[in-house]
C-alpha positions as CSV (number, residue, x, y, z in Angstrom):
1,X,-62.2,27.8,35.8
2,X,-59.5,30.2,34.4
3,X,-57.9,30.7,37.9
4,X,-58.0,26.9,38.6
5,X,-56.2,26.5,35.3
6,X,-53.6,29.1,36.0
7,X,-53.1,27.8,39.5
8,X,-52.2,24.3,38.0
9,X,-49.9,25.8,35.3
10,X,-48.0,27.7,38.3
11,X,-47.8,24.5,40.1
12,X,-46.4,22.6,37.3
13,X,-44.1,25.4,36.6
14,X,-42.7,25.3,39.9
15,X,-42.3,21.6,39.6
16,X,-40.5,22.0,36.5
17,X,-37.9,24.7,37.9
18,X,-37.5,22.5,41.0
19,X,-36.8,19.2,39.1
20,X,-33.9,20.9,37.0
21,X,-32.3,21.9,40.4
22,X,-32.8,18.0,41.8
23,X,-31.1,16.9,38.8
24,X,-28.2,19.4,38.6
25,X,-27.5,19.1,42.4
26,X,-27.8,15.2,42.9
27,X,-25.0,13.4,43.9
28,X,-25.8,10.2,42.1
29,X,-26.8,9.1,38.6
30,X,-30.0,7.6,39.9
31,X,-30.9,10.9,41.4
32,X,-30.1,12.7,38.0
33,X,-32.5,10.4,36.3
34,X,-35.4,11.0,38.7
35,X,-34.9,14.7,38.3
36,X,-35.0,14.3,34.8
37,X,-38.2,12.2,34.9
38,X,-39.9,14.7,37.1
39,X,-38.9,17.6,34.6
40,X,-40.7,15.5,31.7
41,X,-44.0,14.9,33.7
42,X,-44.2,18.4,34.6
43,X,-43.5,19.8,31.2
44,X,-46.2,17.7,29.7
45,X,-49.2,19.4,31.5
46,X,-47.6,22.9,30.5
47,X,-47.5,22.2,26.6
48,X,-50.8,20.1,26.3
49,X,-54.1,21.8,25.5
50,X,-57.3,19.5,25.5
51,X,-59.0,22.0,23.0
52,X,-56.2,21.8,20.6
53,X,-55.6,18.5,18.8
54,X,-52.1,19.5,17.5
55,X,-51.1,20.5,21.0
56,X,-52.0,17.0,22.3
57,X,-50.1,15.1,19.4
58,X,-47.0,17.3,20.3
59,X,-47.1,16.3,24.0
60,X,-47.5,12.6,23.2
61,X,-44.7,12.9,20.7
62,X,-42.5,14.7,23.3
63,X,-43.5,12.1,26.0
64,X,-42.4,9.3,23.4
65,X,-39.1,10.7,22.6
66,X,-38.2,11.8,26.2
67,X,-39.3,8.2,27.5
68,X,-37.0,6.6,25.0
69,X,-34.1,8.5,26.0
70,X,-34.7,8.3,29.7
71,X,-35.1,4.4,29.5
72,X,-31.6,4.4,27.5
73,X,-30.1,6.6,30.1
74,X,-31.5,4.4,33.2
75,X,-30.2,1.2,31.5
76,X,-26.9,2.5,31.0
77,X,-26.6,3.8,34.6
78,X,-27.5,0.3,35.8
79,X,-24.9,-1.4,33.4
80,X,-22.3,1.1,34.7
81,X,-22.7,0.8,38.4
82,X,-24.1,-2.6,39.1
83,X,-24.3,-5.3,36.6
84,X,-20.9,-5.2,34.7
85,X,-18.4,-3.7,37.3
86,X,-15.7,-6.0,36.2
87,X,-15.9,-5.4,32.4
88,X,-14.2,-2.5,30.5
89,X,-17.0,-0.8,28.7
90,X,-16.5,2.6,29.5
91,X,-16.3,4.1,26.0
92,X,-19.5,2.3,25.0
93,X,-21.5,3.2,28.2
94,X,-20.4,6.9,27.9
95,X,-21.5,7.1,24.2
96,X,-24.8,5.6,25.1
97,X,-25.3,7.9,28.0
98,X,-24.3,10.7,26.0
99,X,-26.6,9.9,23.1
100,X,-29.5,9.6,25.6
101,X,-28.9,13.2,26.9
102,X,-28.4,14.5,23.4
103,X,-31.6,13.1,22.4
104,X,-33.3,14.8,25.4
105,X,-31.9,18.1,24.2
106,X,-33.0,17.7,20.5
107,X,-29.3,17.5,19.5
108,X,-28.5,16.2,15.9
109,X,-28.6,13.3,14.6
110,X,-31.5,12.6,17.3
111,X,-33.2,16.0,16.2
112,X,-36.0,14.5,14.1
113,X,-38.5,15.2,16.8
114,X,-37.5,18.6,17.8
115,X,-38.6,20.8,14.7
116,X,-42.1,18.8,14.7
117,X,-42.8,19.4,18.4
118,X,-41.7,23.1,18.1
119,X,-44.2,23.6,15.4
120,X,-47.2,22.3,17.7
121,X,-46.1,24.7,20.6
122,X,-47.0,28.2,21.5
123,X,-44.0,30.8,21.5
124,X,-43.6,30.7,25.3
125,X,-43.5,26.9,25.6
126,X,-41.1,27.1,22.8
127,X,-39.0,29.7,24.5
128,X,-39.0,27.1,27.7
129,X,-38.1,24.2,25.3
130,X,-35.2,25.8,23.8
131,X,-33.6,27.2,27.1
132,X,-34.6,25.8,30.4
133,X,-35.2,22.2,29.1
134,X,-31.6,22.1,28.1
135,X,-30.1,23.0,31.3
136,X,-30.4,19.4,33.0
137,X,-29.3,17.3,30.1
138,X,-26.3,19.9,29.2
139,X,-24.9,19.9,32.9
140,X,-25.2,16.0,33.1
141,X,-23.4,15.8,29.7
142,X,-20.4,17.8,31.3
143,X,-20.1,15.0,34.2
144,X,-19.3,12.0,31.9
145,X,-18.6,12.5,28.2
146,X,-16.6,10.9,25.4
147,X,-14.6,13.8,23.8
148,X,-14.2,12.3,20.3
149,X,-17.8,11.3,20.1
150,X,-19.0,14.9,21.5
151,X,-16.7,16.6,18.7
152,X,-18.5,14.4,15.9
153,X,-21.8,15.6,17.5
154,X,-20.8,19.1,17.5
155,X,-20.1,19.0,13.7
156,X,-23.4,17.4,13.0
157,X,-25.3,20.0,15.0
158,X,-23.4,23.0,13.2
159,X,-24.1,21.3,9.6
160,X,-27.8,20.3,10.4
161,X,-28.6,23.4,12.1
162,X,-27.5,25.6,9.5
163,X,-28.6,23.6,6.4
164,X,-31.9,22.8,8.0
165,X,-33.0,26.3,8.3
166,X,-32.5,27.1,4.5
167,X,-35.7,26.1,3.1
168,X,-38.0,26.8,6.1
169,X,-41.1,29.0,5.8
170,X,-42.2,28.5,9.6
171,X,-40.5,31.0,11.9
172,X,-40.7,28.2,14.7
173,X,-39.0,25.8,12.7
174,X,-36.3,28.3,11.7
175,X,-35.8,29.0,15.4
176,X,-35.6,25.4,16.2
177,X,-32.9,24.8,13.5
178,X,-31.1,27.7,14.9
179,X,-31.5,26.2,18.4
180,X,-29.9,23.0,17.1
181,X,-26.9,25.2,15.7
182,X,-26.3,26.9,18.7
183,X,-26.5,23.8,20.8
184,X,-23.0,22.8,19.1
185,X,-21.6,25.8,20.3
186,X,-22.9,25.2,23.6
187,X,-21.8,21.5,23.9
188,X,-18.1,22.7,22.8
189,X,-18.2,25.6,25.4
190,X,-19.3,23.2,28.2
191,X,-16.3,20.9,27.3
192,X,-14.1,24.0,27.7
193,X,-15.5,25.4,30.9
194,X,-18.9,25.6,32.6
195,X,-18.5,29.3,33.4
196,X,-18.1,29.9,29.5
197,X,-21.2,27.7,28.9
198,X,-23.3,29.9,31.4
199,X,-22.0,32.9,29.7
200,X,-23.1,31.5,26.3
201,X,-26.6,30.4,27.5
202,X,-27.6,33.3,29.2
203,X,-26.9,35.6,26.1
204,X,-28.7,32.9,24.0
205,X,-31.7,32.9,26.3
206,X,-31.8,36.7,26.1
207,X,-31.5,36.7,22.4
208,X,-34.2,33.9,22.0
209,X,-36.5,35.6,24.5
210,X,-36.3,39.0,22.7
211,X,-37.2,37.1,19.3
212,X,-40.0,35.1,20.8
213,X,-41.5,37.9,22.7
214,X,-41.7,40.1,19.5
215,X,-43.3,37.2,17.3
216,X,-45.7,36.4,20.2
217,X,-46.8,40.2,20.6
218,X,-47.3,40.7,17.0
219,X,-48.8,37.1,16.5
220,X,-46.5,36.0,13.8
221,X,-45.9,32.2,12.8
222,X,-44.8,32.2,9.2
223,X,-42.3,34.2,7.2
224,X,-44.6,35.7,4.9
225,X,-46.3,37.6,7.9
226,X,-43.0,39.5,8.0
227,X,-43.6,40.8,4.5
228,X,-47.2,41.3,4.7
229,X,-47.4,43.5,7.9
230,X,-46.1,46.9,7.2
231,X,-44.2,47.4,10.3
232,X,-42.8,50.6,11.3
233,X,-38.8,51.3,11.4
234,X,-38.3,50.6,15.1
235,X,-39.8,47.0,14.8
236,X,-37.8,46.2,11.6
237,X,-34.6,47.6,13.2
238,X,-35.3,45.1,16.2
239,X,-35.8,42.3,13.9
240,X,-32.5,43.3,12.0
241,X,-30.4,43.5,15.4
242,X,-32.0,40.2,16.9
243,X,-31.5,38.0,13.9
244,X,-27.9,39.3,13.1
245,X,-27.1,38.8,17.0
246,X,-28.6,35.3,16.9
247,X,-26.3,34.7,13.7
248,X,-23.3,35.8,15.6
249,X,-22.2,38.7,13.6
250,X,-19.9,41.5,15.4
251,X,-20.5,43.9,16.8
252,X,-23.8,42.3,17.9
253,X,-24.1,40.8,21.6
254,X,-24.5,37.3,20.1
255,X,-20.8,37.5,18.8
256,X,-19.2,37.7,22.0
257,X,-19.3,34.2,23.3
258,X,-18.8,32.8,19.7
259,X,-15.7,34.9,19.6
260,X,-14.3,33.4,22.9
261,X,-15.0,29.9,21.5
262,X,-13.3,30.5,18.3
263,X,-10.3,32.1,20.2
264,X,-10.0,28.8,22.3
265,X,-10.1,27.0,19.1
266,X,-7.6,28.9,17.5
267,X,-5.0,28.9,20.6
268,X,-5.2,25.2,20.5
269,X,-4.8,24.7,16.6
270,X,-8.4,23.2,16.1
271,X,-8.1,24.6,12.5
272,X,-10.8,22.1,10.8
273,X,-13.1,22.8,13.6
274,X,-12.9,26.4,13.5
275,X,-13.5,26.4,9.8
276,X,-16.8,24.6,10.3
277,X,-17.9,26.6,13.0
278,X,-17.3,29.9,10.9
279,X,-18.9,28.6,7.6
280,X,-21.9,27.2,9.3
281,X,-22.4,30.6,11.0
282,X,-21.9,32.2,7.7
283,X,-24.8,30.1,6.2
284,X,-27.0,31.0,9.1
285,X,-26.3,34.6,8.7
286,X,-27.0,34.4,4.9
287,X,-30.8,33.2,5.4
288,X,-31.0,35.6,8.3
289,X,-30.2,38.6,6.2
290,X,-32.4,37.2,3.3
291,X,-35.2,37.4,5.7
292,X,-34.6,40.7,6.9
293,X,-33.8,42.2,3.4
294,X,-37.1,41.0,2.1
295,X,-39.1,42.4,5.1
296,X,-37.5,45.9,4.6
297,X,-37.8,45.8,1.0
298,X,-41.7,44.6,0.6
299,X,-44.3,47.3,1.7
300,X,-47.7,46.1,1.6
301,X,-50.9,47.6,3.4
302,X,-51.8,46.9,6.8
303,X,-54.7,44.7,7.6
304,X,-57.0,46.1,10.4
305,X,-56.3,43.4,12.9
306,X,-52.6,43.9,12.5
307,X,-53.2,47.6,13.1
308,X,-55.2,47.0,16.3
309,X,-52.6,44.4,17.7
310,X,-49.7,46.6,17.2
311,X,-51.4,49.6,18.8
312,X,-52.1,47.5,22.2
313,X,-48.6,46.0,22.4
314,X,-46.7,49.2,21.0
315,X,-45.1,49.9,24.4
316,X,-43.8,46.2,25.0
317,X,-42.5,46.4,21.2
318,X,-40.7,49.6,21.7
319,X,-39.2,48.4,25.0
320,X,-37.9,45.3,23.2
321,X,-36.4,47.5,20.5
322,X,-34.8,49.9,23.1
323,X,-33.2,46.7,25.0
324,X,-31.9,45.3,21.5
325,X,-30.3,48.4,20.3
326,X,-28.8,49.2,23.8
327,X,-27.3,45.7,23.9
328,X,-25.6,46.5,20.5
329,X,-24.3,49.7,21.7
330,X,-22.8,48.1,25.0
331,X,-21.3,45.1,22.9
332,X,-19.7,47.5,20.4
333,X,-17.7,49.3,23.5
334,X,-16.6,46.2,24.7
335,X,-14.9,45.0,21.5
336,X,-13.5,48.4,21.4
C-alpha cells in the first residue's frame, strides 16, 4: 500500500513539473492555460490526504481559488483573441489577465486564500507552493503586463507582506507573508529582466528550502516551539543566518538580489518605490530579529521526544548549518 502511494505521488510530481514546462514553452495563450490546468490537477493529489480533514479542506479551498483564477484567465484570452478583435480594450484585458495570474500566485490583494492554505499543508508541500507553483504564473505575467497596475500590486505586496507577519504565531503563516513580500520583489525583478528574476528566484528558493528543511527536521510549526526547545548553538546560529538572509540584511546571501533591484530603482529615479522597498524590508527584519532574540534568550529544559528527534536528524541539521554559514561567508567576499 505504501509503495503504491509513493508511486502515485511520484507520478503526480512528474506531471506537476511537466505541466510547468508546457505552460512556459507554449506558443499560444490557450496552451499556457492548459499547462496551468494540468498543474492544478496534479498538485491537488499531492496536497490532499484522506486521513487528515484539514488537508482535504485545504485542497478544496486551493481548487476553488485556482479554478476561479483559471476561468477569469480563459475568459480574457477568448475576449482578446476571438470575440472583440475590433475593440480597443487592451488595458482592461491586460489588467484582468494580470489579476488572474496574481491570484494564482497568492499575490496581494488576492492573497486571502494563501495563509489559510499554507496553514493546512505539510512543510514540503509548502515549499512547492511557495517556489515551484509560482514559476508558470510569473513567466506568463512577463509576456503581457500593464506596468502601472503591476507597480501598484508590487506596493500592495510589500506592505501587506511586511505588516501581515507582525502578529503571527504560526511559522507557516509567517513564511506565507514573507513569501507575499518577496513576491513584490520578484514581480519587479521580472519587469526589469528575466535573468534577474531567475537569480532572485533561485536564491529565494534556496533560502526557503533551508528554513523549511530545518523546521521539518525539528518538527516545528509554531513560534513558541523555538523558545521551548533548548537547541544547541549551531541550530540557533543557522536560524539567525536564515532569518536575516530571508529578510535581506547585508552581508547575507538574500541581500544580493535586493541590492541589484534597489540599485536599478535609484539609477532610474524611482525614489518613492525605493523608500517602500526599504521600509517594508526593515519591518520584516524587525520581527525576524525579535523571534531570533527571544529564541537565543529563552532557555527551557528539553523534552525527551525533542532530544530523540534531534539526535536522529543531527547530521542533516549540521549540514544545513554549514551551508548557511558558508553562503554567508561567500556573499561577504562578493560584496568586498
